[in-house]
C-alpha positions in Angstrom: 19.9 -27.5 5.3 20.6 -29.8 2.3 17.5 -31.9 3.1 15.2 -28.9 3.7 12.9 -28.7 0.7 11.8 -25.2 1.6 15.4 -24.0 1.6 16.1 -25.6 -1.7 12.9 -24.2 -3.3 13.7 -20.7 -2.0 17.2 -20.9 -3.4 15.9 -22.0 -6.8 13.2 -19.3 -7.0 15.6 -16.5 -6.0 18.3 -17.8 -8.3 15.9 -17.8 -11.3 14.6 -14.3 -10.3 18.2 -13.0 -10.1 19.0 -14.6 -13.5 16.0 -12.9 -15.1 17.0 -9.5 -13.7 20.7 -10.0 -14.8 19.7 -11.1 -18.3 17.1 -8.4 -18.6 19.7 -5.8 -17.5 22.3 -7.0 -20.0 19.8 -7.0 -22.9 18.7 -3.5 -22.0 22.3 -2.4 -21.8 23.1 -3.9 -25.3 19.9 -2.3 -26.7 21.0 1.0 -25.3 24.4 0.8 -26.8 22.9 -0.1 -30.2 20.5 2.8 -30.0 23.2 5.2 -29.0 25.4 4.1 -31.9 22.6 5.1 -34.3 22.6 8.8 -33.2 24.7 11.0 -35.5 27.8 12.5 -34.0 27.4 15.9 -32.4 29.9 18.2 -30.7 30.4 17.3 -27.0 28.7 20.5 -25.9 25.5 19.6 -27.8 25.4 15.9 -27.3 25.7 15.6 -23.6 23.2 13.1 -22.2 20.0 14.5 -21.0 19.2 11.3 -19.3 19.2 12.7 -15.8 17.6 16.0 -16.7 14.5 14.5 -18.2 11.3 15.2 -16.2 8.8 12.4 -17.1 5.2 12.9 -16.4 2.8 10.4 -14.9 -0.9 9.9 -14.4 -2.6 8.5 -11.4 -4.6 5.4 -12.3 -4.9 4.0 -8.8 -2.8 3.3 -5.7 -1.6 0.1 -7.2 -1.2 1.0 -10.9 2.0 1.5 -12.8 3.0 4.9 -13.9 2.5 5.9 -17.5 5.4 6.0 -20.0 7.5 9.1 -20.2 6.3 11.7 -22.8 9.3 13.9 -23.1 9.3 16.1 -26.2 12.3 18.1 -27.5 12.3 20.8 -30.1 15.2 19.4 -32.1 15.6 18.2 -35.7 16.8 14.8 -34.7 16.5 12.5 -31.6 18.5 13.6 -28.6 20.2 11.2 -26.2 17.3 11.3 -23.8 15.5 8.8 -21.6 12.3 9.6 -23.5 13.8 9.0 -26.9 15.4 5.7 -25.7 12.2 4.6 -24.1 10.4 5.0 -27.4 13.1 3.1 -29.2 13.0 0.4 -26.5 9.2 0.1 -26.7 9.3 -0.3 -30.5 11.8 -3.1 -30.2 9.7 -4.7 -27.5 6.5 -4.7 -29.6 8.3 -5.7 -32.9 10.2 -8.6 -31.4 7.8 -10.1 -28.9 10.2 -13.0 -28.1 11.6 -14.2 -24.8 14.6 -12.0 -25.1 12.5 -8.9 -25.6 10.1 -9.9 -22.8 13.1 -10.1 -20.4 13.5 -6.3 -20.8 10.8 -5.8 -18.2 13.3 -7.2 -15.6 16.0 -4.5 -16.4 16.8 -3.2 -13.0 18.4 0.2 -13.9 15.6 1.0 -16.3 12.9 0.2 -13.8 14.7 2.0 -11.1 15.2 5.2 -13.1 11.5 5.3 -14.1 10.5 4.6 -10.6 12.6 7.3 -9.0 11.7 9.9 -11.5 8.0 9.9 -11.2 6.3 13.2 -10.5 3.0 14.1 -8.8 0.0 13.2 -11.0 -1.7 16.0 -12.8 -5.1 16.5 -14.5 -6.7 19.2 -16.6 -9.2 21.5 -14.9 -12.3 23.0 -16.5 -10.2 25.7 -18.2 -7.8 23.1 -19.7 -4.9 23.9 -17.4 -2.8 21.2 -15.8 -3.2 21.1 -12.1 -2.1 18.7 -9.3 -4.5 15.8 -9.0 -7.0 16.4 -6.2 -6.1 13.0 -4.6 -2.3 13.7 -4.6 -2.5 14.1 -0.8 -3.0 10.4 -0.5 0.7 9.9 -1.2 1.6 11.7 2.0 -1.1 9.9 4.0 0.2 6.5 2.8 3.8 7.3 3.7 2.9 8.7 7.1 0.6 5.7 7.8 3.1 3.0 6.9 5.8 4.8 8.9 3.4 4.8 11.8 2.8 1.0 11.4 6.6 0.4 11.2 7.1 2.3 14.5 4.3 0.3 16.2 5.7 -3.0 15.0 9.2 -2.0 16.1 7.9 -1.5 19.6 5.7 -4.6 19.8 8.1 -7.0 18.1 11.2 -5.8 19.9 9.5 -6.2 23.2 10.1 -9.9 22.9 13.9 -9.4 22.8 14.3 -6.8 25.6 15.1 -7.2 29.3 12.5 -4.8 30.7 9.3 -5.0 28.6 6.9 -4.8 31.6 8.7 -2.0 33.2 8.8 0.0 30.0 5.1 -0.7 29.4 4.2 0.5 32.9 6.1 3.8 32.4 4.7 4.4 28.9 1.1 3.9 29.9 1.4 7.1 32.1 2.7 9.1 29.1 -0.1 10.6 26.9 2.1 10.3 23.8 2.1 6.5 24.2 -1.6 6.5 23.2 -0.5 7.1 19.6 1.2 3.7 19.7 -1.3 1.8 21.9 -4.3 2.8 19.8 -2.4 2.7 16.6 -4.5 -0.2 15.1 -6.5 2.5 13.4 -3.7 3.0 11.0 -4.8 -0.1 9.1 -8.3 1.3 8.8 -6.7 4.3 7.0 -5.3 2.0 4.3 -8.7 0.3 4.0 -10.3 3.7 3.6 -7.8 4.7 0.9 -8.2 1.4 -1.0 -12.0 1.7 -1.0 -11.7 5.4 -2.1 -9.5 4.7 -5.1 -11.4 1.6 -6.1 -14.7 3.5 -6.2 -13.2 6.6 -7.7 -11.5 4.9 -10.6 -13.2 1.6 -11.3 -16.9 2.4 -11.0 -16.8 5.1 -13.8 -14.8 2.7 -16.0 -17.3 -0.1 -15.4 -20.2 2.1 -16.5 -18.6 2.5 -19.9 -19.1 -1.3 -20.4 -22.3 -2.0 -22.2 -24.2 -5.1 -21.2 -23.9 -7.6 -18.4 -21.3 -9.8 -20.0 -19.0 -6.8 -20.6 -19.3 -5.7 -17.0 -18.6 -9.2 -15.7 -15.5 -9.4 -17.9 -14.4 -6.0 -16.7 -14.6 -7.1 -13.0 -12.9 -10.4 -13.8 -10.1 -8.6 -15.5 -9.8 -6.3 -12.5 -9.6 -9.3 -10.1 -6.8 -10.8 -12.2 -5.1 -7.4 -12.3 -5.2 -7.1 -8.5 -3.9 -10.6 -8.1 -1.0 -9.9 -10.4 -0.3 -6.6 -8.6 -0.2 -8.2 -5.1 0.9 -11.8 -5.6 4.5 -11.7 -7.0 6.0 -9.6 -4.2 4.0 -11.5 -1.6 5.0 -14.9 -2.9 8.7 -14.1 -3.2 8.9 -12.6 0.3 7.0 -15.6 1.7 9.2 -18.1 0.0 12.4 -16.3 1.1 11.1 -16.0 4.7 10.0 -19.6 4.9 13.1 -21.2 3.3 16.0 -18.9 4.2 15.2 -17.3 7.5 16.1 -20.3 9.7 19.6 -20.2 8.3 20.5 -16.5 8.0 21.7 -15.8 11.5 22.5 -17.4 14.9 23.0 -16.3 18.5 21.8 -16.8 22.1 18.4 -15.2 21.3 17.9 -17.2 18.2 15.5 -20.2 18.5 17.2 -23.6 18.7 14.7 -24.9 16.1 13.8 -21.8 14.0 11.5 -23.8 11.7 9.3 -24.7 14.6 8.6 -21.1 15.5 4.9 -20.1 15.0 5.3 -18.0 11.9 7.7 -20.3 10.1 5.8 -23.4 11.1 2.6 -21.9 9.9 4.1 -20.9 6.5 5.5 -24.4 6.0 2.3 -26.2 7.1 -0.4 -24.1 5.3 1.3 -21.7 2.9 -1.5 -22.3 0.4 -4.1 -20.2 2.3 -2.2 -17.0 1.4 -5.2 -15.0 0.1 -7.6 -16.6 2.7 -5.5 -16.3 5.9 -8.1 -14.1 7.4 -10.7 -16.9 7.2 -8.6 -20.2 7.4 -6.0 -21.0 10.1 -6.5 -17.6 11.7 -5.0 -19.0 14.9 -1.7 -19.8 13.2 -1.3 -17.5 10.3 1.7 -17.4 8.0 3.4 -14.0 8.3 0.9 -12.6 10.8 0.9 -9.1 9.3 -0.4 -10.2 5.9 -4.0 -10.5 7.1 -4.5 -7.0 5.8 -3.6 -7.9 2.3 -6.1 -10.8 2.2 -8.8 -8.5 3.4 -7.9 -5.7 1.0 -8.0 -8.1 -2.0 -11.3 -9.7 -1.0 -12.9 -6.3 -0.5 -11.7 -5.1 -3.9 -13.0 -8.0 -5.9 -16.2 -8.6 -4.0 -17.5 -5.4 -2.3 -16.7 -2.9 -5.1 -18.5 -4.8 -7.9 -21.6 -5.2 -5.7 -21.4 -1.5 -4.8 -21.1 -0.6 -8.5 -24.0 -2.9 -9.5 -26.3 -1.3 -6.9 -25.3 2.2 -7.9 -26.2 1.3 -11.5 -29.7 0.5 -10.3 -30.0 3.7 -8.1 -27.4 5.6 -6.2 -29.5 5.3 -3.0 -29.2 1.5 -3.2 -25.4 1.7 -3.4 -25.2 4.1 -0.5 -27.5 2.0 1.6 -25.3 -1.1 0.9 -22.2 0.8 2.0 -23.9 2.1 5.1 -25.0 -1.4 5.9 -21.4 -2.5 5.8 -20.4 0.2 8.2 -23.2 -0.7 10.6 -22.6 -4.5 10.4 -18.9 -4.1 11.1 -19.6 -2.0 14.1 -22.2 -4.5 15.3 -19.9 -7.4 14.9 -17.2 -5.7 16.7 -19.5 -4.8 19.6 -20.9 -8.4 19.9 -17.5 -10.1 19.8 -15.8 -7.6 22.1 -18.7 -8.0 24.6 -18.7 -11.8 24.4 -15.0 -12.3 24.8 -14.4 -9.2 27.0 -11.6 -7.9 24.9 -11.8 -4.4 26.3 -12.0 -1.0 24.5 -8.8 -1.5 22.5 -8.5 -5.2 21.7 -4.9 -6.5 21.7 -4.2 -7.8 18.2 -2.7 -11.2 19.2 -5.4 -11.9 21.7 -8.3 -11.1 19.3 -6.7 -12.0 16.0 -8.8 -15.0 15.1 -12.2 -13.5 16.1 -11.9 -9.8 15.6 -8.7 -8.1 14.6 -8.2 -9.7 11.2 -11.8 -10.6 10.5 -13.2 -9.2 7.3 -16.6 -8.5 8.9 -14.9 -6.3 11.5 -12.9 -4.3 8.9 -15.1 -3.7 5.9 -16.7 -0.7 7.5 -13.7 1.5 6.9 -13.5 0.2 3.3 -17.2 1.1 2.8 -16.5 4.7 4.1 -13.8 4.9 1.4 -16.2 3.7 -1.3 -18.7 6.3 -0.4 -16.1 9.0 -0.4 -14.8 7.9 -3.8 -18.3 7.9 -5.3 -18.9 11.4 -3.8 -15.7 12.9 -5.1 -16.3 11.6 -8.7 -20.0 12.1 -9.1 -20.4 15.2 -6.9 -17.6 17.4 -8.1 -16.3 20.0 -5.6 -17.8 23.4 -6.2 -16.3 25.4 -3.4 -14.1 27.6 -5.6 -17.0 29.8 -6.6 -18.2 30.5 -3.1 -17.3 33.6 -1.1 -14.0 33.5 0.7 -15.5 33.7 4.2 -17.8 30.7 3.4 -14.8 28.6 2.5 -12.9 29.7 5.5 -15.7 28.9 7.9 -16.5 25.6 6.2 -12.8 24.6 6.3 -12.4 25.5 10.0 -15.6 23.7 11.0 -14.7 20.6 9.0 -11.1 20.6 10.2 -12.3 20.8 13.8 -14.7 17.9 13.3 -11.9 15.8 11.7 -9.5 16.6 14.5 -12.2 15.8 17.2 -13.1 12.5 15.6 -9.6 11.2 15.1 -8.0 12.5 18.3 -10.9 11.1 20.3 -10.0 7.6 19.0 -6.3 8.1 19.7 -6.5 9.6 23.2 -9.9 8.6 24.4 -8.5 5.9 26.6 -5.8 8.0 28.3 -5.9 7.4 32.0 -7.8 4.2 31.9 -4.9 2.0 30.9 -3.0 2.8 34.2 -6.1 3.0 36.4 -5.9 6.8 37.1 -9.5 6.8 35.8 -11.9 4.0 36.6 -11.9 1.3 33.9 -14.8 0.9 31.5 -17.5 -1.6 32.0 -17.7 -4.4 29.5 -20.6 -2.6 27.8 -18.8 0.7 27.6 -15.6 -1.0 26.3 -17.6 -2.8 23.7 -19.3 0.4 22.5 -16.0 2.2 22.3 -14.4 -0.6 20.3 -17.4 -0.8 17.9 -17.5 2.9 17.2 -13.8 3.9 17.2 -13.0 2.5 13.7 -15.9 4.1 11.8 -15.3 7.4 13.7 -11.6 7.3 12.8 -12.5 6.5 9.2 -15.0 9.4 8.9 -12.4 11.8 10.4 -9.7 10.7 7.8 -12.3 10.9 5.1 -13.1 14.5 6.0 -9.4 15.3 5.9 -9.0 13.8 2.5 -12.1 15.7 1.2 -10.7 19.0 2.5 -7.4 18.3 0.8 -9.1 17.4 -2.5 -11.1 20.6 -2.3 -7.9 22.5 -1.4 -9.7 24.1 1.6 -6.8 23.3 3.8 -3.8 24.5 1.7 -1.2 24.1 4.4 -2.1 20.5 5.1 -2.5 19.8 1.4 0.9 21.3 0.7 2.4 19.1 3.3 0.8 15.9 2.1 1.5 16.6 -1.6 5.2 17.1 -0.9 7.2 15.8 -3.9 9.3 13.5 -1.7 6.3 11.5 -0.8 5.6 10.4 -4.4 8.3 7.7 -4.6 7.9 6.6 -1.1 4.2 6.2 -1.5 4.8 3.6 -4.2 7.0 1.6 -1.9 4.4 1.3 0.9 3.2 -2.2 -0.1 6.6 -3.8 -0.2 7.8 -1.9 2.8 4.7 -3.2 4.7 5.6 -6.8 3.6 9.3 -6.8 4.5 9.6 -4.6 7.6 8.5 -7.2 10.2 11.1 -9.7 8.9 13.8 -7.0 9.4 12.6 -6.4 13.0 12.5 -10.1 13.8 15.9 -10.7 12.3 17.4 -7.8 14.3 15.9 -9.2 17.5 17.1 -12.7 17.0 20.6 -11.8 15.9 21.5 -9.7 19.0 24.0 -11.2 21.4 22.0 -10.2 24.5 18.6 -8.7 25.4 18.5 -5.0 25.0 17.2 -2.5 27.5 14.1 -0.8 26.1 13.8 2.9 26.3 12.6 5.7 24.0 16.0 6.4 22.6 16.6 2.8 21.8 13.2 2.5 20.2 13.6 5.7 18.1 16.9 4.7 16.6 15.8 1.2 16.0 12.8 2.5 14.2 14.9 4.8 12.0 17.2 1.8 11.1 14.2 -0.5 10.3 12.5 2.2 8.3 15.5 2.9 6.2 16.3 -0.8 5.6 12.6 -1.4 4.8 12.6 1.3 2.1 15.9 -0.1 0.5 14.7 -3.7 0.5 11.2 -2.6 -0.7 12.9 -0.9 -3.6 14.8 -4.0 -4.6 11.7 -6.3 -4.2 9.5 -3.9 -6.2 12.0 -3.5 -9.0 12.4 -7.3 -9.3 8.8 -8.4 -8.9 6.1 -5.8 -8.8 7.3 -3.5 -11.6 8.1 -6.2 -14.2 4.7 -7.9 -13.8 2.9 -4.6 -14.1 5.0 -3.8 -17.2 4.2 -7.1 -18.8 0.5 -6.6 -18.1 0.6 -3.1 -19.5 2.4 -4.3 -22.6 -0.2 -7.1 -23.3 -3.0 -4.6 -22.9 -1.4 -2.2 -25.4 -0.7 -4.9 -27.9 -4.3 -6.0 -27.7 -5.4 -2.4 -28.2 -3.1 -2.1 -31.3 -4.5 -5.4 -32.7 -8.0 -4.2 -32.2 -7.2 -0.9 -33.9 -5.6 -2.8 -36.8 -8.7 -5.0 -37.1 -11.0 -2.0 -37.0 -9.0 -0.5 -40.0 
C-alpha cells in the first residue's frame, strides 16, 4: 500500500478535496454569523428564521446546467433572516472580494446541499404572460426512471458473478416474459442519448443563432465544449481516482481477488487512464470503468454533431434534417453489418460486442440524432394543439400514444420465446435486421412520448413524469450512474460466500444499491459538480458585469 502510487495519489486528491469542502463550509458559516449579526433585533415571534420556508425558483437551462440563484422577495421594511437575503449578501461578498478565501465559498457543503434540495420544477411564461410548468419538465421523470432501470440491470448482471446459481436463474428467467425488460434493457442508454440530443438542440441552437459572424459562432461552440468538459470531468475524475487507488484496499474476503489491482477494470484504469474521453475509440477491449463508455459518446456527440447540425440548419433547415436522418440511417446500417458479420444475434450481449458495436459511436449516434430533430421541432415548430377541438386532441393523443406503445413494447418484448427456444430462433439476417432497427424504433417511440407530454396531450402521464419528487433525483442521475457499479462490485466482493440468486434477493439488493447510489451521488455532486458549475457561473457573471461597466 505504501508503495502504491495510485493509492497515494488518491489519498492526496481526496484529502485536498475534503480540505476545500471543510474550509469553504467554515468560511460560509463565519460569513453567515457575520451577516446575521447585522440584522436589527426583532421579537422572537417576528424574527424566526425563514430559512426552511423559502421556496426558491429555478429555470431549466439544460440537463447539465446549474439552477439559477434564488429570487425570494419579501414585503418587509428591512431584510428578513431568509435564505434569499443571505444568498444576496453572500454573492455581494463573493464578487467584492474575489480572493482565494471567497472562492472557497463554492465548496460550502451545507449551502450547496440546501440549494440543491430546494429546487422546484422549472417554469416559463406562456403567450398570456402566465407562469406555467416547462413543457420539458417530464424529462425529469424519464431520467430518474431510466437510471433506476439501468441500476436494476447492472445489479442483476454484476451480481451474477458472485452467486452460486447464475445459469439456473438465467434459464428460469428466460421463460418469464417480465425478464425481457431486463434482457433487452440496453435501450435505456438510447433514452439518455435521445434526451441529451433533444436538450442540446432545443437550447444551444437558438443561442448560437444570436451570435453574429463565423468567429462569434466558433467561440460560442468552443465555450460550450469547455462547459461540457467542466460539467462532466470533475466528478468523473474523482470517482476514477478513488476507484483506481482505493478499491484494492477497502475490503477483503473469500470472494475478493487475491490481486485486486490485476482485475480487468482496475488494471485498465492504471494502464491507460488517460483515454478517459476516448475510451469508446481507444482500448475498447479493456476499458477503464466499463460503464463510462456512455459518457465519452455523449460528450463527443455534444461537441461535434450538434455544431454541425446547427451549421446546416443555418444554411437551410432541410440540410440539417437530412444530416440527422443520415446519422440515423448510418447507425442502423453499421449495426446491421457488424451484427451480421460477427453473428451477435438480435440483442447483442454488451461484453461480447463491446469493442465493435455496443460502445461504438457510429452505432449510437442515431438515437442522439432523433433527439436533435425533436429538439429542433419543439423549438421552431411550437405546439398549437390547444386551439384545436377537444375530440381532435383526444383522437391524436390516443393514436400517438398507441404508436409510441407499439414501438417501444415491440423492442422490449419482441424476442420473447426465442431466447428459450419455444419459438424457432432467428436467422442471422433476421437477427441483424432486428438489432439494426430496434434502437431507432425505440428512440422514435420515446420521442413521441416526450412530444405528447410537452403538448400536455397525455395529462396523466405528464403528471406522473413531472412529479415534484423527481426534480432533485433527476439532478443526481449523472453521479448515480458513475458510482452505482462500484457499489455493486464492492458488495459482491465483500460477501463471505456466494449468494443464491432469486427475485427476492435481486429486488432487495437493487433497493440497497439504489439508495446508496443516491446518497453517494449527493456527496460527490456537492463536492465536485456543484462547486465547478458555481465557479463557472460566477466567472460568467463577473464578465457580464465588466462588459456592462465598459459599455457605460
